[in-house]
N, C-alpha and C positions, 0 to 999 in steps of 0.2 A: 515523415510525420513524427513528432514527439509523442511518445507513448505515456500513458498515465496508468499507474498501478494503485490498487487499494489492498490493504491488509485487513482481513476480517477473521473472526474466530470460527472454528468448526465446532458447533455445539449441538446439544440435544437436551430436551426437557425431560427431567426425571423427577417424579413426585413434585415437590414444590421448589425445585432448584434447577438451575441450568448448568450442565456439565460441559466444560470446554475441553475438547479432546485434541485440539491442534489448531493450526493457523493456516490460512490459505492466502495466496497472492492472486488477485483478480485483475485482468487487463480491462480497464474501463475507458480506454481511449474512445471507443464508440459506445456512448452511453446506452443505446438501445440494443447493443449486442455484447454484453460483458462475457469474458471467457476466463476460466480458471487457468492459471499458469503453473502453479506448483502448490504443494502442501508441505508444512513443516511442523515439527514437534513443539518448537518454542516461538514466541512472538519476535524476539530479536533476530532469529534465523530468517523469519518471513520478511521482516523489515529490510534486512540486508539483501535478500533476493529481489524485493520490490525496487530497491535503489539501483541494483545492477541492471534490472530489466529496463528501468527508465533511462539510465545512463547510456545503455547500448544504443538507444534510438537517437541520442544527440550526435552520434557519429554519422548518421545517414544523411544523404544529400537532401536539402530543403528543410531540415529539422532545426528547431530552435536549440541554442546551446543549453546544456543541462545546468539549471540554476542551483542544484544541490540544496534546495530548500527542504529542510527537515524540521519537524517539530519535536521537541523534547517532552515526552509524556509526563515527566516528573514536574514540569513547569505548568502550573495551573493556568497561566495566562498565555501559554503558547498558541500562536495563531490568532490571538485576539488583539494584537497591536496593529493598528492601521496607520500608515503615514498620513500626516495632515496636509 
């Protein structure tokens, strides 16, 4: 089965601000049973770990090939272009 990972911040509320203390990779392959895979100090490290996690499953029998679809966070239109 092709696995799906999500990168999300590890944060806490302090006064009127939100403090991000790190980043975690969460396996969301089963939407009703997400599980944390790893934690990282920086977002790029977490993104790379998520990519590796998803790519590993593409080698398993019965899995879809890894499409290496990534979005560039610096591109405001990333993920918003749909084929017609």
